[in-house]
C-alpha positions, 0 to 999 in steps of 0.5 A: 291427612287425606287418604285416597281410596281407589276402588276397583274389582276385576269382575265388571259386569259390562267389561270384565277385566277392564282394570287390567287391560293394557293401556300403552303397555301398562295396566289401566289401573296402574295408569290411573294410580300413576296419575293420582300419585301426582296429587299434592293434596293426597297424603296416602294412596291405596287401592281397595279391592275385594277378597274374592279370588277373581281379584287376586291378579289385580291385587298382585299387579298393583302391589308389584308396582309399589302401591298399597292394597287393601282387600275387603268385601266384594259387595259391601263397598261402603264397608270396604272403604270404612275398614280400609280407612280404619287402617290409616285413620285419616282426617279426610277420605277421597273416593275414586273409582278404577274406571277413570284412567284420565283422572285429572290430579289438578281437579282432585287437588282442587276438590280436596282443598275446597273441602278442607277450606270450607270445613265440609263433611262431603264435597264432590265434583258436579256433573258439569265435568266430563264423566270420568273426572269424578272426585268425592271427598268426605271426612272420616267421621262422615264415612263412619256415620254412613257405614253405621247407618246406611241400610239399603243395598244401593247405599252399601254398594255406592259408597257416598249415596247415603250421604248424598241422600241426607244433605240435612245431616251433612255439610255438603259442598261441590266444585263446579266446572266453568263450562258444561262438559257433562255430555263427554264420557271419559270413563271405561264401562264398555268396549267403546269407552276403552277404544276412546281412552286408547286413542286419547293416550295414543295421541297425548301420552307420548309427548305429554304424559301428565296431560290434563282435562284441557289437553283432552278438550283441545284434542276433541276440538281438533278431532270431532270424531272422537266424541262419537266413539262412545256416544249414547252410553248412560252416565252412572248406569250402575247406580241407576240400576241399583236404585231401580232394582230396589223400587221393584222390590 
């Protein structure tokens, strides 16, 4: 069984409430869940948010749309994942984040399939994919070990950091992109990011609601101005800030 856990919260520091922003008339988080629902390798899909009152509307919105919701710790996201997974006891856990409304189900399926075929403890996309298509898969056993052993705040906040820091303890694999599109940014952390995603949806969704990575790449080739909308924003800025803060301490 592959359990996909989509983590999201409303109290984003850079763009508060982004997950509930309307994207062609539907909350951004629901757009992402709708896309993930098309994954063939996912057995169960659940949103994992916090018990904080700021996430009440998020939980209600997702439940009203017919999706499962788990609520746990706001800051200990690793703990939130582990306790959510405990409820379902899957063989594999897929980690996804709620700021990726153009996530590609084909890529998610590819990562899960390779993870299972190679008997890995952890498998992820590389940074040669556009930022916003990130997919991570781990065994339940690997998640449990990380939950039990991770001690640093950054390792509790960033779910798979402990696993990635200890490749000698886990069988780790990766799914690479044929070409390097790592400079492209299709995630939502800043207002400029959302502006780009809106344009992608406006141009592609009405005629092709199940658009994939290749469709977006074609759109970018046809309109080179799109790439400039959110240019210059650092990839994985939140993770880098967490690690830098620990070094200061």
